[in-house]
N, C-alpha and C positions, 0 to 999 in steps of 0.2 A: 280452722286452717285446712286448706285442701292441698292435695299433692301438687307440687310444682310452684306453690305460692311463695313469694319472697317474704321472708320474716324480718330480716334486717340486713344492713349493708355495713361492712367493715371498711374504715378509712384509715390511712396512715399519714403521718406528717413527715415521714422520712423522705418522700419524693414529691415535693410540692411545686406546682406550676401555676402561673397566672396567665390567663388568656387575654390578649389585648387586640383591639381593632385599630389598625393604622389607616389613616385617611390618605387620599391620593397625594396630598402635599408632602407627606413624610415617608411613605413606605419605600421609596427608592433609596433612602438614606439608611435604612435599617438592614443590617446583615446578621446572619447567624454568627454567634461568638461574641457579639458586642456585649459590654457590661451594662447593667441596669440597676436602678435603685427603686425598690418597692416599699411603699408606705401603707400600712394599714393598722388600725387600732393604736395609733400613736407610736408604733414601732417602725424602724427602718431596717430593711434587709437588703443585702447585695444579691444580685442575680445575674443570669447570662441568657441572652436570646438563644434558645435551643432549636426553634423551628419557625419557619415562615411559610404559610400556606401559599400555594401557587394558584388558588382559586379565589376570586373575589366573592364577598358576600354583600347582598344589597341591604340598604337601609339601616346600617348600624355603625355609621362612621362619625357620629357627633351628636350634639344636643340641639342645634338649630335645624330648621326645616330643610334648608339646602344641603347641609351636611348629612342629615339623616337619610335623604333620598339618594345620596351618592354611595357608590360601592366602596367597600373597605377591604383590606387584606388582614387576615387573622395571623397573629404571631403568638408564640408560646415563650414565656420567660420562666426559666427554672431558678428557684431559690437555691442559692449556694449552701446556706447554713440555716435551715428552718429550726425553730425551737418550740417549746411548749406554749408560747404565747400566740401561736398561729391559730386562726379561726378559719376553717375550710368553708368555701362557699360565699364569702363576703367580698364586697367590692374593695379594690385597692387602687392606689395611685402609682403609676409606673413612669419613671423617667429613664429613657434609653440614651446612653452616651454614644451618639452616632459619629461624632468626630471630636478631636481634641487638639488644641494648639496652645503651646506654652511660650511665654516671653515674646508676645507679638503686639503689634499696635492695634488697638481696637477703638471703635467709636460707638456711641449709642446709635441705635437704629434710626432715631429721628434726625441725626446729623448727616445721614447718608442719602443722597438724592440720585434719581435716575432721570436722565434727559435723553433727547434724541441722539446726542453725541456720546452717550455712555454714562457711567457712574461718576459722580463728583461730590465734593463737599465745599463749603465756604470756609476760607481761612483769612487770617489777618497777616498780610505781608508788608512789613514796614509801615503800619498804620493805614493800609489801604485794603479794602475788601476785594478778595480775588477768588475766582472759581478754580478749583483744583481738580483735575482728573485723577481718579484713583481706581485701583483694582481691589476687589474684595475676595475674601476666602470663605471660611466657614462662618455661620451665623447662628445666633440663639434668638430667643424672643426679645432680648434687651440690647444686644450688641452684635457688631460685625467685625470680623478680622479684616484689617487693611494690609494687603500684601505688597502694594506698590503705590507711590505717589504722595505718601505722608510719612513723616518721621516722628518719633516720640518727642513730645514736648512742644510741638507746633500748636499755635492758637487756632482752634477750630470754632466757627460760629455756627451753632446748630440751626438758628433761624435768623437770617439777616433782616427780617421785617421788611420795611419799605426801602431799605438800602439797595443800591445797584452796584454791580461790579465796577471797581474803580473809585468808588466813594471813599473819602477819608473817614476812618472810623477810630474810635477810642474804646478799648476794652475796659469795662468796669469790673472790679473784683466784686464777688458776691458779698453783700452786706455793706457796701459803701455807696453813697449817693442815694439814688431813688429806690435801691433795694431790688431791682428787677434783674440785676446781673447781666444785662444785655449790652448793646452797643449804642454809642451816641454818634451822630453825624456832626462833624465839625464844620 
């Protein structure tokens, strides 16, 4: 051992942070103070976004080549209550709650369409296939909030197939008939 050489490093689990890289598709939605869920080693912890870098980093924003070449923004998520099950220096999965809506009308993302006239979905109105203009709110990977144009309980057709607007349709319940749960043209 020579003078000034590092012998060991002390680490504490009292103040644990996770560093994440946000892609250009999501960084504008993430703000300091938002809640997050951190999962590692089978344990789930609650956290808070404590810092967002204002300087982009190159080549660390994903796993595919296009995303890897894109710039990303680094964010720090502070674990609210770390415990003795924490392993420092390991990878973790982080979900940041960017927005929340309760008691709202939602549709699966595959039922929402975007055309030259705006956002719409297909509905069954009195047995007829109709195109309905809608306004959307917050979205996740699987569903989208509908803020205008659709009421709870209306029959939405995710994929009208070969049917066109104005066609008479009959809704099949899942598990009856051919089993495809789709629509039939009369």
